[in-house]
N, C-alpha and C positions, 0 to 999 in steps of 0.2 A: 778823152772820150773812151767809153767802154766798147766791148766787142760788138754789142748789138748796134750801137750808134755807127760803128765802122761799117757794119753790113749795110746800113741804110745809105750812108754817103757813097760807098762803093757802088751800090745798086743804082744810084742816081747817075753816076759817071759812066759805069760800064756794067750793065745788068747781065753779067755772065757768072753763073754760079761758082765756077772755080776761081774767078777773080774776087768775088765776094768772100769766099772762104779764105783766100790769101790775105785779104784785108783784115780779117779777124785773127789770123794766125799768130801774130806777135803777142796778142793778149792771151790767146788760148794756150800757147806754149808756156807762158809764165805760170799758168794754173797747174801745170803738171811737171814743171821743172825741166822743160825740153828746150832744145835749140833748133827746132825743125826748120824755122825760116831760113837758116843758113844753107839748107840742102835742097830746097824746092826750086823749080825752074818753070819757065813758060808762064801761063796765066796765073798760077799761084804766086810766082815771084812778082809778077806785075801787081797783084793784089797787095803783097807785102809793101811794095813801093807806095801804093796808094795809101796804105795805113800810115806810113811815116809822113807823107805829104799832108794827110788829113790832120794828124796830130799837130804838125807845125801850124797849120792854118787855124785850127781850133783853139790851141792854147794862147796864140797871139791875137786872137780875134776880139773885137770890142764887146761882143755879147757875153762871151765867157768871162772876160775880165770884169765886166760890169756886174754880172750876177755873183761872181766870186767875191768881189769887194763888198757888195750889198750883204752877203752872208757873213763875211768877216765883221763888218761894222755892227750888224745886229747882234751877233753872238758875243762881240766884245762888250756889249752892255749887260750881258747875262753871266751868271757864274759858270762859265765853261772855260776850261784851261786852254792855253794858247795852242798846244799841239793838236788836241782834238778839234779845236775851233778851225784851224787851218785845214785839217783833213776833211772835215764836214763841208767847208766852203768849196773845196775842190771836188771831192768825190760825190758829195750830195747834189751839186749842180748837175753833174754828169748823169746821175741816176734819174733825176727828174726829167732831164732832156730825153733820155732813153724812153721814158714813159710817154712823153709828148710825141715822139717820132713813131711810136708803135701803131701801125695800121694793119688791117688784115692782109693787104697785098705785100707790105714790107715784111710781115711775119712769115708769109709764105716763101718769100725770097730767102729769108734767113734759114728756114728749114731746108730749102732746096740746096743751099750752100753746105749745110751740115751733112746732107746726104751724099754730096759729091765726095766728101772726105772719107766716106766709108766704102767707096768703090775701089776696086783692086789696085789700079795704077795711080790713084790720085796723089798719094804721098810717097811715091816711089823715090828712092834716094835718101829718104829720112831713115836714120838708124832704126833697126828692127824694134828694139824695146821702146824707143820714143814713139814710133809709129803705133805700137799697141796702146800706149798710154793715151795718145791723142785720139785714137779711134774709140777707146772707152769713154773719154770725155765727150766726144761728139755724140755718141749714143745716149749718154745721160742728158746732154743738152737738148737733144731731139725729143726725148721723153718729157722734158720739162719746158718745152718751147712756149706753152701757153702762159708760163710764169716768168718769162725771161726779163720782163720789166715790171717794176712795182705799179700797182693800179691805184694807189692812194698814198698820201703823205705818210701815213703810218707804216706802209711798206718800205718807204725810203729809209725811215729810221731803223727798222728791223735789219735792213741790209747793211746800213752803216755800222750798226752795232756788231753784226757778224764779221764784216770786212775788217774792222779795226781791232777786233778782240785779240788777235795774235800779236799785236804790237803794243806793248805796255805803255809806251810814251804817248800813243794815240788813242788807246782804249777809252771808250766812253764809260764813265761811272754811272751808277744808278741815279744819282742826283742830277746828272747832266742830261739824261735822256729826255725829260719833259721840256727842257729848253731847246734841245735839238728838234723836238717835235713842233715846238712853237715856230721855229725857223722854217721847217718844211711846210707847215700849214700856210705860212705867209708867202713862201717862194713858189709854191706849186703853180698858181695861176699865172704870175708874170712870166715864168719860164715857158709854160705852155703857150702863152700868147705870142712869145717871141720865136717859137720853134720853127714856124714856116719860113720866115725871113732868114732865120739863122741857118737853116738847112740850105736855102737858096744861096746864101753867101758862101757857105762852106763848099758847096758843089761847084760854084763858079771859081773859087780859089784853087781847088784841086784840079779842075779841068784845065785851068790856065797853066798850072805847073806841069800838067801832063803834056800840054802842047808846046812847052818851051823846048826848042831844038837842042839846047846845050845840056839838057838833063840826060843822065844815064838811066834811061827808062827801058825796062825789059819789053821786047816786042810782043805783039799779040800772038 
């Protein structure tokens, strides 16, 4: 699940901006080569815990596995190499789900979480240079908030092309792009149709994990 999806799930479980920011942090730190989640405490640390609980529930969940397998099966019938095919089936499903989950209220919650990270004490404890990098990223994401998710299947393909470009084994060739577009066109509506129940199941799974007494969960 991508960082916007994490903001949505965290907001369903605990609609606290700092918790929502923490739930995005493991993804955001990867974007700038940071290890910030090792240093945060309190609500941010709780959000980091929610991130990992969400990833476990998401990647083991029947909806993700079904849509991923559908993507792999379709792309296997088309001239798309195995590496890109598997990457598209994973990341592409996540991108379409992000789009399906994007509503005005959830986008507002996402922006509020980004703004928390720009406040003076929010990332206290994170090494100085890493804190500067993260704050720069948060500012950029805030400016581009209206475009955080693709608004059409063509946008999914553009983002996949950009995301995979730096990895030669996964990079999409020009000849493969039309076939990935065909998959995105076909997968868009089924994923959108499943998104409401998918989010409900994810929220329930994460809330159950949060309630488990044996878990080492940061306090509020």
